[in-house]
C-alpha positions as CSV (number, residue, x, y, z in Angstrom):
1,M,-24.5,-0.8,-0.3
2,T,-21.6,-0.5,-1.8
3,G,-19.3,0.4,0.7
4,V,-17.6,2.9,-1.3
5,V,-15.8,6.0,-0.1
6,V,-16.3,9.1,-2.3
7,V,-14.1,12.3,-1.8
8,G,-14.0,15.4,-3.9
9,R,-15.8,18.0,-5.3
10,G,-16.6,20.1,-8.5
11,D,-14.9,18.5,-11.5
12,H,-12.3,16.0,-9.6
13,W,-13.3,12.8,-7.4
14,W,-11.7,10.3,-6.0
15,A,-13.3,6.9,-5.1
16,W,-12.1,3.6,-2.7
17,A,-13.5,0.2,-2.4
18,A,-12.2,-2.7,-0.7
19,S,-12.7,-6.7,-0.7
20,R,-11.8,-9.2,2.0
21,V,-9.6,-11.3,0.7
22,V,-8.7,-15.2,2.3
23,P,-7.2,-18.1,1.0
24,A,-10.1,-20.5,0.2
25,A,-11.4,-23.3,2.6
26,G,-10.1,-26.9,1.1
27,R,-7.6,-25.5,-1.2
28,S,-3.8,-25.5,0.2
29,E,-1.2,-24.0,-1.7
30,E,0.1,-27.4,-3.4
31,A,-3.1,-28.5,-4.3
32,A,-3.6,-24.8,-6.8
33,M,-0.6,-25.3,-8.0
34,V,-1.4,-28.2,-10.0
35,A,-4.5,-26.8,-10.9
36,A,-2.5,-23.3,-12.1
37,P,0.0,-22.9,-14.5
38,T,3.3,-20.9,-13.3
39,H,4.4,-18.0,-15.6
40,N,7.8,-17.0,-15.7
41,E,9.4,-19.3,-13.8
42,H,12.9,-17.9,-12.2
43,S,15.9,-20.4,-11.4
44,G,17.6,-20.2,-8.7
45,S,17.0,-22.0,-4.7
46,A,14.0,-21.3,-3.2
47,S,14.1,-23.8,-0.1
48,T,15.7,-21.2,2.3
49,V,13.5,-18.3,3.9
50,V,14.3,-16.1,6.4
51,Q,12.1,-16.1,9.6
52,V,11.2,-14.3,12.6
53,G,9.7,-16.8,15.3
54,N,10.1,-14.5,18.0
55,V,10.4,-11.2,16.6
56,A,12.8,-10.2,19.5
57,G,15.1,-13.2,19.9
58,G,16.5,-12.7,16.2
59,V,15.7,-14.1,12.6
60,H,16.6,-17.8,12.1
61,L,16.7,-19.6,9.0
62,Y,14.4,-22.5,7.7
63,S,14.8,-24.6,4.6
64,G,12.4,-26.7,2.8
65,E,9.5,-24.2,3.2
66,A,6.7,-25.1,0.1
67,L,6.7,-22.4,-2.6
68,A,4.2,-18.9,-2.1
69,P,2.3,-18.7,-5.4
70,D,2.7,-17.5,-8.5
71,H,0.2,-14.7,-9.1
72,S,2.3,-12.9,-12.2
73,A,-0.8,-14.1,-14.4
74,W,-3.2,-12.7,-12.1
75,L,-1.0,-9.1,-12.3
76,R,-0.4,-8.9,-16.3
77,S,-4.8,-9.3,-16.2
78,A,-5.2,-6.9,-13.4
79,W,-2.7,-4.5,-15.4
80,A,-5.5,-4.0,-18.3
81,Y,-7.9,-3.5,-15.9
82,L,-5.9,-0.7,-14.3
83,A,-6.4,2.1,-16.6
84,G,-6.0,5.3,-14.3
85,A,-6.9,3.4,-11.4
86,V,-4.8,2.2,-8.6
87,M,-4.5,-1.2,-6.4
88,E,-3.2,-2.4,-3.1
89,M,-2.9,-5.5,-1.6
90,R,-2.7,-4.6,2.5
91,Y,-2.1,-7.1,5.1
92,V,-3.3,-5.8,8.3
93,A,-2.6,-8.3,11.7
94,R,-3.1,-8.0,15.2
95,A,-3.5,-10.6,18.1
96,G,-2.4,-13.3,16.1
97,R,-4.9,-13.2,13.2
98,V,-4.2,-11.3,9.6
99,E,-6.8,-10.0,7.7
100,G,-6.1,-9.3,3.9
101,F,-7.6,-6.8,1.6
102,L,-7.5,-5.9,-1.9
103,V,-8.0,-1.7,-2.3
104,V,-8.5,-0.4,-5.1
105,R,-8.9,3.6,-6.5
106,A,-10.8,5.5,-8.9
107,E,-10.7,8.9,-10.3
108,G,-12.5,11.5,-12.7
109,A,-14.5,14.1,-13.3
110,D,-18.0,13.0,-12.2
111,R,-18.9,11.1,-8.8
112,D,-21.5,9.0,-10.6
113,E,-19.0,7.9,-13.2
114,V,-15.8,7.2,-10.3
115,E,-17.9,5.4,-8.2
116,Q,-19.5,3.1,-10.5
117,Q,-15.9,2.7,-12.2
118,V,-14.6,1.3,-8.9
119,V,-17.3,-0.9,-8.2
120,R,-16.5,-2.5,-11.5
121,L,-13.2,-2.2,-10.6
122,R,-13.2,-4.5,-7.7
123,V,-15.9,-6.9,-9.4
124,C,-13.0,-7.5,-12.1
125,L,-10.1,-7.9,-10.1
126,G,-12.2,-10.2,-7.2
127,T,-12.2,-12.9,-10.1
128,M,-9.1,-14.6,-7.9
129,P,-6.5,-17.4,-8.8
130,G,-8.1,-20.6,-7.5
131,Q,-7.0,-20.2,-4.1
132,V,-8.0,-17.5,-3.1
133,I,-11.4,-15.9,-1.8
134,S,-12.6,-12.2,-2.5
135,V,-15.6,-11.0,-0.5
136,P,-16.6,-7.1,-1.7
137,V,-16.7,-4.4,1.5
138,R,-20.1,-3.3,1.2
139,D,-20.0,-1.0,4.8
140,E,-18.8,2.1,4.0
141,A,-17.3,2.5,7.4
142,R,-15.7,-0.4,7.2
143,T,-14.0,0.6,4.1
144,R,-12.9,3.6,5.8
145,E,-11.5,1.5,8.6
146,V,-9.4,-0.7,6.1
147,L,-8.1,2.4,4.4
148,A,-6.7,3.7,7.7
149,P,-6.7,1.2,10.6
150,F,-4.3,3.1,13.6
151,E,-2.6,5.3,13.6
152,P,1.0,5.4,13.2
153,R,2.4,6.3,16.1
154,G,5.2,3.8,15.0
155,G,6.1,5.9,12.0
156,V,6.2,4.1,8.9
157,V,8.9,2.2,6.8
158,E,9.2,1.6,3.3
159,V,11.3,-1.3,1.2
160,R,12.9,0.0,-2.0
161,K,15.1,-1.2,-5.1
162,R,18.5,-0.4,-4.4
163,L,20.1,2.5,-5.0
164,T,23.9,2.4,-5.6
165,A,26.2,5.3,-7.1
166,H,29.9,6.0,-7.7
167,R,32.1,8.7,-8.8
168,T,33.5,7.6,-12.2
169,S,37.4,7.3,-12.6
170,R,36.9,8.4,-16.7
171,D,37.5,11.9,-17.1
172,D,35.5,11.2,-20.4
173,A,31.8,9.8,-19.1
174,S,29.1,11.7,-19.8
175,S,28.3,12.7,-16.1
176,P,31.1,12.6,-12.9
177,W,28.3,9.7,-11.3
178,L,27.3,6.6,-12.3
179,A,23.9,4.7,-10.4
180,A,22.5,1.6,-10.9
181,V,19.2,0.0,-9.1
182,T,19.0,-3.1,-8.8
183,P,15.8,-5.0,-9.4
184,F,13.3,-6.7,-6.9
185,T,14.3,-10.4,-7.0
186,Y,11.5,-13.0,-8.0
187,R,12.0,-16.3,-6.2
188,R,8.7,-17.2,-4.8
189,Q,10.0,-17.1,-0.9
190,P,7.4,-18.1,1.1
191,W,4.9,-15.2,2.9
192,E,3.7,-17.3,6.3
193,P,6.8,-16.6,7.8
194,L,6.2,-12.8,7.6
195,W,2.5,-13.1,8.2
196,S,3.2,-14.6,11.4
197,A,5.9,-12.5,12.2
198,M,3.2,-9.8,11.9
199,A,0.6,-11.4,13.7
200,G,2.8,-12.0,16.7
201,L,3.6,-8.6,17.5
202,P,1.9,-7.2,20.8
203,F,0.6,-4.3,19.1
204,R,-1.1,-3.9,15.3
205,T,0.6,-3.7,11.9
206,M,0.3,-3.1,8.4
207,L,2.2,-4.3,5.3
208,S,0.9,-2.4,2.3
209,V,1.9,-2.9,-1.6
210,G,0.4,-0.4,-3.8
211,L,0.0,-0.5,-7.5
212,A,-0.6,1.8,-10.5
213,P,-0.1,0.6,-14.0
214,F,2.8,2.4,-15.9
215,T,3.8,2.3,-19.9
216,I,7.4,2.6,-20.7
217,G,7.3,5.0,-23.8
218,P,10.0,5.6,-26.3
219,G,11.6,8.2,-24.3
220,L,12.9,5.9,-21.3
221,R,13.6,3.2,-23.7
222,S,16.0,5.6,-25.4
223,H,17.5,6.8,-22.3
224,L,17.9,3.4,-21.4
225,A,19.6,2.5,-24.2
226,A,21.7,5.4,-24.3
227,R,22.8,4.5,-20.7
228,A,23.6,0.8,-21.4
229,T,26.0,1.8,-24.4
230,E,27.5,4.6,-21.9
231,F,28.0,2.2,-19.2
232,S,29.5,-0.6,-21.4
233,R,32.1,2.3,-23.4
234,L,33.3,3.2,-19.9
235,A,34.0,-0.8,-18.7
236,Q,36.7,-1.2,-21.4
237,V,39.7,0.1,-22.0
238,G,39.2,4.0,-22.9
239,P,41.3,5.8,-25.2
240,P,44.2,8.6,-24.4
241,P,43.1,11.4,-22.9
242,T,45.1,13.8,-25.3
243,G,47.0,12.4,-29.3
244,V,50.3,12.9,-27.1
245,W,49.4,10.9,-23.9
246,S,49.8,7.4,-25.1
247,A,48.4,5.9,-21.4
248,Y,45.0,4.2,-22.2
249,R,42.3,5.5,-19.7
250,P,41.6,2.3,-17.4
251,P,38.0,0.7,-17.9
252,D,35.8,2.2,-14.5
253,E,34.8,-0.9,-12.0
254,F,31.7,0.5,-11.1
255,A,30.5,0.3,-14.8
256,A,31.7,-2.9,-15.1
257,A,30.0,-4.8,-12.2
258,A,26.6,-2.4,-12.7
259,L,26.6,-2.9,-16.3
260,P,24.7,-6.6,-16.1
261,L,22.1,-4.5,-14.4
262,V,21.9,-1.6,-16.5
263,A,21.9,-4.5,-19.8
264,D,19.1,-6.0,-17.9
265,A,17.1,-2.6,-17.6
266,V,17.0,-2.1,-21.6
267,R,15.3,-6.0,-21.8
268,R,13.2,-5.7,-18.5
269,Y,11.4,-2.2,-19.1
270,T,9.9,-2.2,-22.5
271,D,6.0,-1.9,-22.3
272,Q,4.2,-2.8,-19.3
273,A,5.0,-1.9,-15.9
274,F,4.0,-1.0,-12.4
275,L,4.5,2.1,-10.5
276,T,5.0,0.4,-7.2
277,R,5.3,1.0,-3.4
278,V,5.8,-1.4,-0.2
279,S,5.5,0.1,3.1
280,L,5.1,-1.2,6.5
281,A,3.3,1.1,9.3
282,G,2.9,0.0,12.8
283,E,1.0,1.2,16.2
284,Q,4.8,1.1,17.5
285,P,8.2,1.6,15.8
286,V,8.5,-1.2,13.3
287,P,11.0,-3.9,14.9
288,S,14.1,-3.7,12.0
289,V,14.1,-7.2,12.3
290,L,10.5,-7.3,11.1
291,A,11.1,-4.5,8.1
292,E,14.6,-6.7,7.2
293,L,12.7,-10.0,7.4
294,A,9.9,-8.4,4.6
295,A,12.9,-7.1,2.5
296,N,14.1,-10.4,2.3
297,T,10.8,-12.2,1.8
298,V,10.0,-10.0,-1.3
299,S,13.5,-10.0,-2.6
300,P,15.7,-12.5,-1.4
301,P,19.4,-10.5,-1.4
302,E,22.1,-12.1,-4.0
303,R,25.3,-11.2,-6.0
304,N,24.5,-10.1,-9.2
305,A,27.4,-10.3,-11.5
306,G,29.6,-9.2,-8.7
307,F,28.0,-6.4,-8.3
308,V,27.6,-5.7,-4.1
309,G,24.2,-4.3,-2.6
310,A,21.4,-6.1,-3.9
311,S,19.6,-6.8,-1.6
312,P,16.3,-4.3,-1.3
313,K,16.8,-1.0,0.8
314,V,14.6,-0.6,4.2
315,E,13.8,3.2,4.6
316,T,12.6,3.9,8.3
317,L,11.1,7.5,7.3
318,D,12.1,10.4,9.4
319,H,9.0,12.9,11.0
320,A,9.6,14.6,7.7
321,D,8.6,12.0,5.7
322,T,6.1,10.3,7.7
323,A,2.7,12.4,7.0
324,T,3.3,12.4,3.5
325,A,3.9,8.3,3.4
326,W,1.1,7.3,6.1
327,H,-1.1,9.6,3.4
328,N,0.1,7.9,0.7
329,L,-1.0,4.8,2.8
330,T,-4.6,6.0,3.6
331,T,-5.7,7.6,0.2
332,L,-3.5,4.7,-2.4
333,N,-1.3,7.5,-3.3
334,F,2.9,7.6,-4.7
335,A,4.4,11.0,-3.3
336,P,7.7,10.8,-4.0
337,L,9.2,11.3,-0.3
338,S,13.2,12.9,0.4
339,T,14.3,9.6,1.9
340,Y,14.1,8.0,-2.3
341,A,17.4,9.8,-2.9
342,Q,18.4,6.7,-0.2
343,E,21.3,9.3,1.3
344,H,22.9,9.8,-1.9
345,P,24.5,13.7,-3.1
346,P,21.6,15.0,-5.5
347,G,23.5,15.5,-8.2
348,A,24.4,11.5,-8.1
349,I,21.1,10.7,-9.4
350,G,19.6,10.9,-12.2
351,E,15.7,10.8,-13.6
352,V,16.1,7.5,-15.2
353,E,17.4,6.1,-12.2
354,R,14.4,8.0,-9.9
355,V,11.8,6.0,-12.6
356,L,14.0,3.2,-12.1
357,V,13.5,3.1,-8.6
358,S,10.0,3.5,-8.6
359,I,8.7,1.4,-11.5
360,T,8.6,-2.9,-11.5
361,D,7.8,-5.4,-14.3
362,I,5.7,-7.7,-14.0
363,D,7.8,-10.3,-12.3
364,E,8.9,-7.8,-10.3
365,A,5.4,-7.3,-8.9
366,A,4.7,-10.7,-9.0
367,A,7.9,-10.8,-6.1
368,V,6.4,-7.8,-3.7
369,F,2.8,-8.6,-4.3
370,R,1.0,-11.5,-2.8
371,L,-2.7,-12.5,-2.7
372,P,-3.1,-14.5,0.2
373,Y,-2.4,-18.0,0.8
374,K,-2.0,-21.3,3.0
375,S,-0.1,-24.2,2.6
376,T,-0.7,-27.4,4.0
377,A,2.5,-27.3,6.8
378,T,0.7,-24.6,8.9
379,A,-2.9,-23.7,10.4
380,S,-4.1,-21.0,8.1
381,L,-3.4,-16.9,10.4
382,F,-6.4,-15.3,7.7
383,A,-9.5,-15.2,9.9
384,E,-12.5,-16.3,7.6
385,P,-14.9,-13.1,6.6
386,V,-17.8,-12.4,8.6
């Protein structure tokens, strides 16, 4: 029994496989960190975390929490395995407990080859960091249950990178709109408060983080460089509108504030990236405080060189988008939703911004993608595999 779910016909087939993922017994986060070196460590305080002790009671701040483990090295190795495939880490919580599953999907023209490919992928990705154990799900019915653990009567919520747009004040700009995308901030925030908040609800909830490998090509790199050049020009005093008009064009305030983000994108997106989706769903409506906790956990808000709007965008999907979003969750898909424009006018968002808001580099992926772990400070919420 492989536990693989296969769907398709003719020359197009999809296959899904899952593994139960739990913290290793007797291996605390602190002990694991001694054995496993960190990668791409970022500066900044990680001592404060938003926690929901009682979702109905509001958000509380606690300090001195242990750092979450760094999984960026594992993600980098996973990127190489995932050519033409997709993976997702999902947490299903109910009755005070949390189950973690790593789900993978492969597709191709031959049914047998696709099934073998997804099994190989499950094996390769099953080599986890030292503080994590992966156990393959070998029952097909159980895999189907993992893919669709409940009916989302409460709808779906998504956490997205924030997209900010503003009309330019400069008549010599190439477009009347300027837009910037704030990347996810990697601060190794503790995830245990989020898991605890999910487990404490009186109905089932699911947090799903999907990743698909994305290669940054020369076209996108060229567009990013041109975009940075444009913002740099508009952030400075410009020439007079005409030869007889002596007044110089003033700098565009939005271009000046957003320039660090635009320049950072040129440095950040050069080769390996992931198409990324972060989704919350529940049998009942997901409390807004839980959605905000998820956003603050994966990417704590901060100001970037005076640029306002750094916190992730929490998207509560309307009825029209919910069906597509739930199909994305049950199939590990990335179909776009109408809310991805984040309430901006259609002409305000260019294709470059649409791509940037949907992809993450390795550091950003390490912010949103967390394998289960356990610190010494708390009892594990994760039930052992049977």
